[in-house]
VOGU-3710 file (C-alpha; in Angstrom, 3 decimals, decimal comma):
1> mrsvwtvaaa> 9,020/-55,028/-23,992  6,210/-54,886/-21,109  8,489/-55,096/-18,206  10,883/-52,545/-19,825  7,817/-50,367/-20,650  6,370/-50,772/-16,562  9,748/-49,971/-15,242  9,819/-46,981/-17,403  6,912/-45,799/-16,115  7,289/-46,275/-12,732
11> aacllaaava> 10,188/-44,536/-12,964  8,375/-41,896/-14,555  5,609/-42,047/-11,924  8,680/-41,690/-9,454  9,920/-38,952/-11,012  6,328/-37,046/-10,987  6,061/-37,792/-7,486  9,634/-35,960/-6,823  8,359/-33,080/-9,168  5,049/-32,441/-7,813
21> dplrdqadae> 5,111/-33,052/-3,920  7,516/-29,770/-3,578  5,646/-27,861/-5,736  2,397/-29,304/-3,728  4,177/-28,274/-0,181  5,199/-24,847/-1,989  1,566/-24,586/-2,773  0,411/-25,351/0,961  2,911/-22,818/2,136  1,762/-19,892/-0,091
31> qelwwhhavi> -1,726/-20,915/0,792  -0,921/-20,663/4,420  0,859/-16,727/4,247  -0,819/-15,739/0,997  0,920/-12,356/1,408  4,525/-12,926/1,419  4,845/-13,055/-2,371  1,415/-10,832/-3,185  0,796/-7,568/-5,125  -2,000/-5,832/-2,845
41> yqiyprsfkd> -4,121/-3,466/-5,133  -5,022/-0,595/-2,824  -8,200/1,372/-4,364  -9,202/4,706/-3,224  -13,390/4,043/-3,744  -14,562/7,036/-4,269  -12,206/7,506/-7,673  -12,157/3,768/-9,137  -14,970/3,248/-10,720  -19,224/4,813/-10,466
51> sngdgvgdlk> -21,398/2,377/-11,434  -24,731/4,584/-11,060  -23,446/8,057/-12,792  -23,308/10,041/-9,578  -19,766/11,236/-9,838  -18,555/9,184/-6,953  -16,914/5,460/-7,202  -18,489/2,574/-5,652  -19,042/-1,005/-4,543  -20,816/-2,034/-7,975
61> gitsklqylk> -18,308/0,084/-9,674  -15,621/-2,045/-8,006  -17,113/-5,293/-8,823  -17,111/-5,013/-12,454  -13,475/-4,046/-12,607  -12,907/-7,442/-10,695  -11,422/-9,373/-14,006  -9,084/-5,735/-14,860  -7,448/-6,722/-11,431  -7,576/-10,364/-12,201
71> dlgvgavwls> -5,836/-9,891/-15,308  -2,631/-7,809/-14,116  -1,899/-10,496/-11,454  -2,317/-8,997/-8,385  -3,144/-11,156/-5,470  -5,542/-9,002/-2,850  -7,112/-5,555/-3,273  -7,536/-3,165/0,010  -10,059/-0,924/0,100  -9,780/2,335/1,551
81> piypspqadf> -12,742/3,461/4,226  -15,922/2,272/2,929  -17,991/2,471/6,325  -20,491/5,490/6,857  -18,863/8,854/7,389  -19,935/12,284/6,845  -17,042/12,629/4,532  -15,325/15,528/6,121  -11,733/13,506/5,887  -13,407/11,466/3,108
91> gydisnfvei> -14,184/8,491/5,167  -11,639/8,447/7,182  -13,916/9,749/9,833  -16,207/6,974/10,389  -19,600/7,360/12,076  -20,463/3,718/12,132  -17,535/0,968/12,274  -19,887/-2,021/11,375  -21,767/-0,595/8,152  -21,720/0,425/4,767
101> dpqygtmedf> -21,542/4,269/3,485  -25,005/4,357/1,592  -22,670/6,597/-1,508  -20,486/3,432/-1,757  -24,132/0,816/-1,780  -25,077/-1,534/0,627  -23,809/-4,413/2,541  -25,509/-6,676/-0,060  -23,324/-5,053/-2,176  -20,430/-5,640/-0,209
111> dnllnashsl> -21,228/-9,018/0,142  -21,262/-9,379/-3,629  -17,929/-7,784/-3,968  -16,422/-9,803/-1,522  -18,094/-12,891/-3,091  -16,654/-12,366/-6,652  -13,311/-11,424/-5,462  -12,823/-14,841/-4,193  -14,608/-16,443/-7,169  -11,436/-15,141/-9,283
121> glkvvldfvp> -8,887/-15,887/-6,022  -9,273/-12,524/-4,809  -8,158/-11,396/-1,667  -9,922/-8,780/0,706  -8,495/-6,829/2,635  -10,176/-3,216/4,477  -8,818/-0,244/6,229  -9,817/-0,177/9,664  -9,190/3,439/11,360  -8,765/2,978/15,060
131> nhssdehewf> -7,184/6,155/16,089  -10,370/8,068/15,905  -14,113/8,221/15,075  -16,015/11,059/13,413  -17,747/13,617/16,047  -20,816/12,750/14,314  -20,455/9,157/16,258  -23,432/8,521/18,476  -19,665/7,560/20,863  -19,364/11,077/20,776
141> kksaagddty> -21,985/12,261/21,148  -22,976/10,545/24,024  -19,618/11,070/25,150  -20,054/14,760/24,986  -23,180/14,877/26,602  -21,657/13,173/29,732  -23,898/9,603/29,172  -21,438/7,727/32,199  -21,413/4,779/29,758  -19,720/6,874/27,155
151> rdyyvwndgk> -17,617/9,317/29,114  -14,310/8,271/29,069  -14,711/6,666/25,066  -12,609/9,444/24,217  -9,737/12,121/25,396  -11,322/14,845/27,120  -9,437/17,405/29,166  -9,766/20,601/31,364  -7,703/23,001/29,980  -4,049/23,715/30,712
161> rdetgelilg> -3,325/24,644/34,623  -0,477/26,694/36,696  0,909/25,511/39,284  -1,340/26,232/42,302  -3,376/23,794/39,685  -5,720/26,989/38,317  -7,200/26,457/35,228  -5,472/29,208/32,747  -7,853/31,306/30,937  -7,053/32,773/27,494
171> adgrpvppnn> -8,503/35,961/25,603  -12,195/34,346/24,969  -12,481/32,956/28,643  -12,169/29,684/27,950  -9,311/27,518/29,005  -6,270/27,203/27,246  -5,518/24,053/25,450  -3,814/21,843/27,568  -0,256/21,711/26,001  1,155/22,854/22,623
181> wvsnfkgsaw> 0,214/19,421/20,949  -0,313/19,811/16,813  -2,641/18,085/14,954  -1,641/16,459/11,322  -3,695/19,135/9,564  -2,232/22,059/11,244  -2,486/24,039/13,983  -3,874/22,620/18,065  -4,675/19,347/17,915  -7,364/20,249/20,888
191> twndqrkqyy> -10,674/21,710/20,365  -13,113/23,037/22,793  -16,275/21,004/23,317  -19,279/23,513/24,677  -21,592/20,860/25,425  -19,323/19,336/27,726  -16,889/22,230/28,609  -13,676/19,961/27,953  -11,218/20,086/25,350  -11,099/16,689/23,388
201> lhqfavkqpd> -7,696/15,430/21,686  -7,693/14,926/17,267  -4,521/14,257/16,189  -6,157/14,465/12,850  -9,107/16,772/11,969  -11,064/18,619/14,352  -14,024/16,284/13,644  -12,116/13,342/14,157  -11,943/12,627/17,828  -8,948/10,131/19,312
211> lnyrnkavvd> -10,590/7,419/20,862  -9,492/6,581/24,496  -7,754/2,632/24,470  -7,006/3,629/27,694  -10,645/2,406/28,406  -11,318/-1,282/28,271  -14,391/-0,853/26,495  -13,397/1,289/24,009  -10,309/-1,563/23,541  -13,860/-4,405/23,563
221> emknairfwm> -15,971/-2,074/20,901  -12,708/-2,205/18,406  -11,867/-5,773/19,011  -15,553/-6,475/18,542  -15,147/-4,440/15,099  -12,445/-6,490/13,586  -14,433/-9,602/14,399  -17,715/-8,417/12,400  -15,537/-7,966/9,158  -13,630/-11,067/9,466
231> kkgvdglrvd> -16,460/-13,563/10,637  -17,983/-11,975/7,134  -14,734/-13,605/5,150  -12,517/-10,378/4,774  -9,023/-11,144/4,493  -7,669/-8,860/6,697  -6,769/-5,180/7,517  -4,475/-2,599/6,703  -4,707/-0,680/9,909  -4,779/3,382/9,621
241> avitlfedtq> -2,563/5,907/11,708  -1,326/3,389/13,984  1,596/5,732/15,990  -1,489/7,734/17,548  -3,307/5,365/19,357  -1,594/6,369/22,936  -0,074/9,448/23,784  1,365/10,907/27,218  -0,809/10,616/30,378  0,894/13,479/31,988
251> lrdephnpns> 0,067/15,412/28,556  3,743/17,106/28,865  4,959/19,717/25,858  6,278/18,021/22,828  10,049/19,621/22,411  11,044/21,602/18,953  12,461/18,621/16,641  16,331/20,256/15,110  16,307/18,338/12,472  12,993/19,305/11,589
261> setdpeergy> 13,040/22,717/8,234  9,941/23,187/9,508  9,668/26,725/11,462  5,874/27,242/11,828  4,670/25,926/15,156  1,299/25,170/13,711  2,628/22,625/12,047  3,572/18,862/13,212  6,640/19,153/11,925  7,939/21,357/14,229
271> ydhiymenld> 7,839/18,900/16,820  9,711/15,885/17,947  6,479/13,982/18,819  8,010/12,046/22,420  4,758/12,358/23,845  1,980/11,410/20,736  3,603/8,919/18,739  4,386/5,140/19,072  4,065/4,774/22,786  4,952/1,403/24,250
281> etydmvyqwr> 1,393/0,655/24,787  0,526/0,893/20,824  3,029/-1,553/20,358  1,142/-3,845/22,375  -2,482/-2,878/21,108  -1,395/-4,306/17,716  0,110/-7,529/19,474  -3,382/-7,779/20,598  -4,934/-7,369/17,523  -3,180/-10,018/15,922
291> evleefddkr> -4,453/-12,315/18,557  -7,585/-11,706/17,812  -7,472/-12,291/13,818  -5,622/-15,401/15,539  -9,093/-16,662/16,409  -9,935/-17,575/12,371  -9,281/-21,002/10,999  -7,714/-19,092/7,629  -4,784/-16,748/7,906  -5,639/-13,022/8,221
301> vmmteayatl> -3,386/-10,422/7,534  -2,937/-7,108/8,838  -0,620/-4,432/7,803  0,047/-1,702/9,645  0,286/1,892/8,652  3,157/3,883/10,852  5,382/6,820/9,413  8,552/6,431/11,923  12,445/5,477/12,025  13,119/2,111/10,951
311> nqtvlyygtp> 13,707/1,152/14,386  9,796/1,751/14,897  8,685/0,534/12,067  9,767/-2,790/12,946  8,791/-3,327/16,379  5,402/-3,318/14,847  6,082/-6,879/13,634  6,373/-8,482/17,319  8,226/-11,359/18,192  7,755/-14,931/17,390
321> srpgasfsfn> 6,567/-14,997/20,145  3,941/-12,389/20,196  3,514/-11,488/16,853  2,157/-8,493/15,789  1,537/-7,081/12,277  2,054/-9,340/9,441  3,874/-6,719/7,971  4,640/-3,023/8,659  4,386/-0,544/5,489  8,036/0,774/4,450
331> fylitslgaa> 8,016/3,587/3,380  10,986/4,550/2,805  10,958/4,519/-1,154  8,811/7,408/-0,698  10,124/9,142/2,438  13,984/8,997/1,903  14,136/8,618/-1,699  12,979/11,080/-4,526  14,021/12,731/-8,151  17,513/14,319/-6,648
341> skatdfqrvi> 18,446/10,633/-5,210  21,509/8,080/-6,152  22,110/4,660/-6,846  23,875/4,603/-4,301  20,764/5,976/-2,104  18,527/3,496/-3,346  20,754/0,523/-3,066  21,536/2,054/0,811  17,781/2,243/1,632  17,025/-0,689/0,204
351> qdwmnemndf> 20,369/-2,512/1,690  18,774/-1,024/5,393  15,120/-2,084/4,896  16,083/-5,919/4,170  18,915/-6,515/6,826  16,191/-5,955/9,415  14,238/-8,342/7,566  14,519/-12,197/8,889  12,246/-15,727/8,468  9,719/-13,550/10,625
361> rkpnwvignh> 9,396/-10,503/9,626  8,945/-10,512/5,900  9,546/-7,766/3,563  6,912/-5,335/1,662  7,949/-2,389/-0,703  5,402/0,932/-0,697  5,813/3,179/-3,772  2,650/5,468/-2,996  -1,043/6,208/-1,670  -3,719/8,090/-1,493
371> dqfrvgsffr> -1,850/10,163/1,416  0,846/10,711/-1,392  1,493/13,169/-4,665  1,823/10,682/-7,669  4,846/8,007/-8,088  5,564/9,887/-11,728  4,431/13,213/-10,222  7,279/15,853/-10,657  7,092/16,135/-6,630  8,318/12,523/-6,827
381> ygpeladgin> 10,144/10,885/-8,834  9,014/12,192/-12,035  7,185/10,514/-15,269  10,580/9,162/-17,049  11,138/7,082/-13,976  7,829/5,809/-13,415  8,270/2,765/-14,287  11,535/2,118/-13,283  10,445/2,497/-9,579  8,072/-0,170/-10,255
391> mislllpgta> 10,402/-2,557/-11,510  12,609/-2,109/-8,540  9,384/-2,409/-6,129  7,797/-5,170/-7,647  11,057/-7,169/-8,457  12,375/-7,450/-4,631  11,582/-9,533/-2,583  8,466/-9,762/-0,484  5,102/-8,108/-0,516  4,811/-4,882/-3,216
401> mtyngeeigm> 1,467/-2,560/-3,125  0,047/-0,581/-5,945  -1,952/2,326/-5,657  -4,728/2,221/-8,358  -3,234/4,149/-11,240  0,005/3,053/-10,678  0,055/0,334/-13,301  -0,563/2,637/-16,169  1,123/5,990/-14,964  -1,220/8,291/-13,816
411> dntyitweqt> 0,096/11,321/-13,020  -1,106/14,218/-10,037  -3,989/16,312/-11,573  -3,744/19,991/-10,798  -6,478/20,609/-8,668  -7,403/24,865/-8,158  -8,325/25,876/-4,987  -12,178/26,305/-5,681  -11,700/22,644/-6,558  -10,110/21,515/-3,495
421> kdpqavnegp> -11,317/18,947/-1,165  -8,855/17,543/1,194  -9,048/19,411/4,763  -5,451/18,916/5,137  -4,810/21,575/2,251  -7,848/23,759/2,961  -6,208/24,319/6,470  -3,132/25,698/4,952  -5,242/29,030/3,066  -5,221/29,465/-0,811
431> nnylmhsrdl> -1,178/30,735/-0,826  0,165/26,943/0,760  -2,803/24,713/-0,153  -1,145/23,158/-3,008  2,555/21,658/-1,757  -0,152/19,772/1,280  -2,895/18,783/-0,960  -3,719/14,479/-1,385  -6,581/15,464/-4,096  -3,661/15,470/-6,492
441> grtpfqwdds> -2,933/11,968/-6,168  -6,855/10,509/-5,597  -8,055/12,192/-8,839  -10,417/9,367/-10,960  -9,317/6,442/-12,551  -8,610/6,902/-15,929  -10,068/4,102/-17,640  -10,308/5,296/-21,347  -11,222/8,594/-23,560  -14,667/8,652/-23,099
451> tsagfstsks> -16,913/10,951/-20,974  -14,949/11,288/-17,537  -12,390/8,866/-18,596  -14,513/6,268/-18,482  -14,771/6,449/-14,938  -18,224/7,995/-14,502  -20,758/8,253/-17,018  -20,897/12,053/-15,547  -19,082/14,833/-16,735  -19,378/16,104/-13,044
461> twlpvnsnyw> -17,356/13,777/-10,937  -16,040/14,578/-6,996  -12,869/15,434/-8,049  -12,162/16,916/-11,510  -10,133/14,010/-14,375  -6,923/14,685/-15,371  -6,650/16,324/-18,710  -4,169/14,322/-20,115  -7,141/10,866/-19,821  -7,500/11,350/-23,846
471> hlnakaqlea> -3,949/9,553/-24,277  -2,930/8,352/-20,591  -5,330/5,643/-20,192  -6,240/1,842/-19,731  -7,908/1,168/-22,605  -5,096/2,536/-25,120  -2,544/1,059/-22,775  -3,765/-2,682/-23,104  -3,826/-1,907/-27,176  -0,170/-0,331/-27,163
481> ehshlkmyka> 2,594/-2,508/-27,846  4,555/-1,145/-25,823  3,142/0,710/-22,700  3,050/1,333/-18,408  0,042/-0,643/-18,438  2,701/-3,898/-20,461  5,052/-3,404/-18,800  3,191/-3,852/-14,992  1,689/-7,082/-16,163  4,982/-8,648/-17,295
491> llkartkpav> 6,594/-7,005/-13,525  3,440/-9,330/-12,103  4,412/-12,164/-14,272  8,254/-12,734/-13,651  6,556/-13,026/-9,523  5,661/-15,803/-10,188  9,047/-17,173/-11,386  10,830/-19,324/-8,696  13,933/-16,741/-8,846  11,742/-13,642/-8,075
501> kssnfevksl> 9,481/-15,433/-5,299  12,323/-16,561/-3,590  14,393/-14,496/-0,960  17,758/-14,488/-2,351  18,719/-10,917/-3,559  21,337/-8,836/-4,219  21,081/-4,543/-4,621  24,158/-2,712/-6,491  25,027/-0,121/-8,145  27,120/0,804/-10,787
511> ddvlvikrdl> 27,575/4,495/-10,843  24,330/6,129/-12,026  22,803/2,389/-12,548  20,994/1,014/-10,134  21,511/-3,328/-10,442  19,205/-5,993/-8,493  19,823/-9,624/-9,159  17,451/-12,656/-8,743  18,852/-15,778/-9,061  18,256/-19,407/-7,857
521> qdqdsfvvvv> 20,145/-22,375/-8,242  18,687/-24,304/-11,822  15,714/-21,707/-11,811  15,773/-18,819/-14,792  17,541/-15,549/-13,176  15,901/-11,883/-13,540  18,452/-9,141/-13,319  17,207/-4,906/-13,070  18,940/-2,296/-14,416  17,398/1,246/-13,620
531> nigseeatik> 19,771/4,306/-14,820  18,926/6,623/-11,975  20,604/9,757/-13,365  19,782/12,076/-15,667  22,271/11,080/-18,589  22,758/7,780/-20,516  24,535/5,531/-18,719  26,221/2,015/-20,177  26,990/-0,864/-18,093  29,159/-4,043/-19,243
541> isdlgsyngl> 26,952/-7,609/-18,985  30,098/-8,753/-16,804  29,931/-6,242/-14,586  26,461/-7,724/-13,394  27,826/-11,373/-12,781  28,496/-14,864/-15,026  25,283/-14,712/-16,677  24,912/-16,279/-20,409  22,289/-15,474/-23,377  20,454/-12,537/-21,199
551> kvwtsssnsa> 16,950/-11,148/-22,776  14,905/-8,306/-22,317  11,753/-9,729/-20,228  10,077/-6,007/-20,381  11,293/-2,549/-20,394  10,136/0,780/-19,715  8,190/3,126/-22,124  11,016/5,280/-22,088  12,917/2,329/-23,425  13,831/1,069/-27,261
561> trpgdsvpds> 14,241/-2,414/-26,461  11,374/-4,708/-26,518  10,691/-8,054/-24,969  12,623/-10,829/-26,235  16,120/-8,732/-27,797  19,008/-10,302/-27,334  21,349/-8,442/-24,500  24,948/-7,606/-26,120  28,194/-7,871/-24,303  27,256/-3,888/-22,890
571> itlrakeglv> 24,097/-2,073/-22,928  23,592/2,151/-23,223  20,160/3,270/-20,935  18,867/6,145/-21,516  18,469/8,042/-18,456  15,986/7,133/-16,599  15,397/3,855/-18,562  14,899/0,812/-16,896  15,189/-2,940/-17,744  14,437/-6,490/-16,753
581> lttgpvdtps> 17,058/-8,712/-17,996  16,283/-12,744/-17,586  18,490/-16,055/-18,627  14,837/-17,798/-19,385  12,453/-17,944/-22,232  9,883/-14,331/-22,715  7,042/-14,199/-23,757  7,296/-11,800/-27,446  4,357/-10,728/-29,454  5,113/-13,303/-32,313
591> gspaphaavl> 4,638/-16,570/-30,020  5,048/-17,816/-26,355  8,245/-19,458/-25,317  8,290/-22,757/-25,077  7,767/-24,813/-21,958  10,489/-25,713/-19,239  11,337/-29,508/-19,135  9,585/-29,276/-15,450  6,424/-27,734/-16,550  6,317/-30,634/-19,797
601> vsllmplicl> 6,981/-33,418/-17,085  4,363/-32,202/-14,725  1,741/-32,318/-17,601  3,004/-35,362/-19,431  3,845/-38,078/-16,145  0,259/-38,618/-15,381  -0,972/-39,801/-18,788  2,126/-42,180/-18,719  1,174/-43,090/-15,062  -2,472/-43,989/-16,922
611> mk> -1,080/-45,710/-19,413  0,743/-48,217/-16,983
//
């Protein structure tokens, strides 16, 4: 009897090893490149949580909500700028790249946030804003004063000259700007500096002068700023506005973009930016920053923000022999799709992106951020499709980004002209500001139905709280049986499943219904079905594939189905309704699913081995 037990136990131990080793290998791989399957949650610090009642979010406020983020299932937080800033562009005009803005707290507060995040298993990524500084940075002050050390830290020019080399003077007696370049915030990208008697370049706000990356001293300064934060234990960088690092040295006028609907030459969209964006030197600088990150033992992520063509965007990844960004943001669910899009449009955009991916280039999906209208706003997809868009982005292969508030379906907040803070909107004037305002998507996070939605104890906040906070908030949705937030958490749980973590996927359209299939041999399958159309749509399960016993894993908030519901031979989807289906067990309010055999093996085999 003993010999039989010994043989059985030995076999069990071998089975345990066979099960455990691949799992351990997979875990090691995931630890090495943690971002490949992570959800990275963007926090706009001014609007996330205010700890001291001044109406502005801060670092202590973020720290107090880390458990909420852990419970969501996200793997990392990305913080929009927290550096000292005059706040002309709310943190993107930086006056010191290696300090903390007192409005948000102290360096000790940041260290506490970093340590608390790491103790919860959350990574922390910082915004890195390399294109420009504030005009109140010491570098710019000294450059404007003609200090030899800082003279060429920025892009300066005398002005436009005629064929003989003489400066062309304007009506005010000053030289006219060097060329027709326009800033992202409307109007000339050149501003005259009376102290230096020259123009300086600013591709963004007047108070955001562009740094000169053809000056090695500037390159070294910014590399050292990266090293400063990496040495503190920060897990990576999101590189802002990377496409504008270098400009044409000849300062040639940009041509009109014949494909643009913009008719105002004062607007950025009027031109084809062949001399201001995505120059070859820009890619090389990204590759150099990657080399800086590789100086550190732990793998650090670098995400690049590039609103560019598909071909230009993927170049930021670099090559296996000269790597660049860990991934370059995929903005095509923002820039190429909207409320009028069809299921076939989604299929095309998704497939076009995935066709560019490979073992080196890993996919990612972005549906919103602090520069965009909210996903569920009528300017974007509309409130009824917001859940469906989350299903699509979160259950495709690769990294997924979530902008704070997307998990609870936050909408745009109406901002009056008098309440407007965004310089991009201010430059448009009172008649046109609303369509250009980023304030609408930056309002305080809606935690509960208390004062200022639980964001602050103050009734006065830096931007007004959305008036719908009394019913649309995180607390109410956590307590509800069915909500945006409950669905979001279910999606993140699905992301832990082998089929969803794999690179296997298929996307197709059945008339107005978008279908995303995540299958892996011997593993539970997941199928996303979203009715993109404005009318009911019926699909046959047989059209999805050879699936038996499909159940509802989760459903959009506009759906009558619930987790655990069995799926009949055909499904009728309401307009904009989304479902996630699975062949596996489903958590339901009445209880938890039975554990898989593999899970039982992993739990019981060590005990059997010990008994041996």
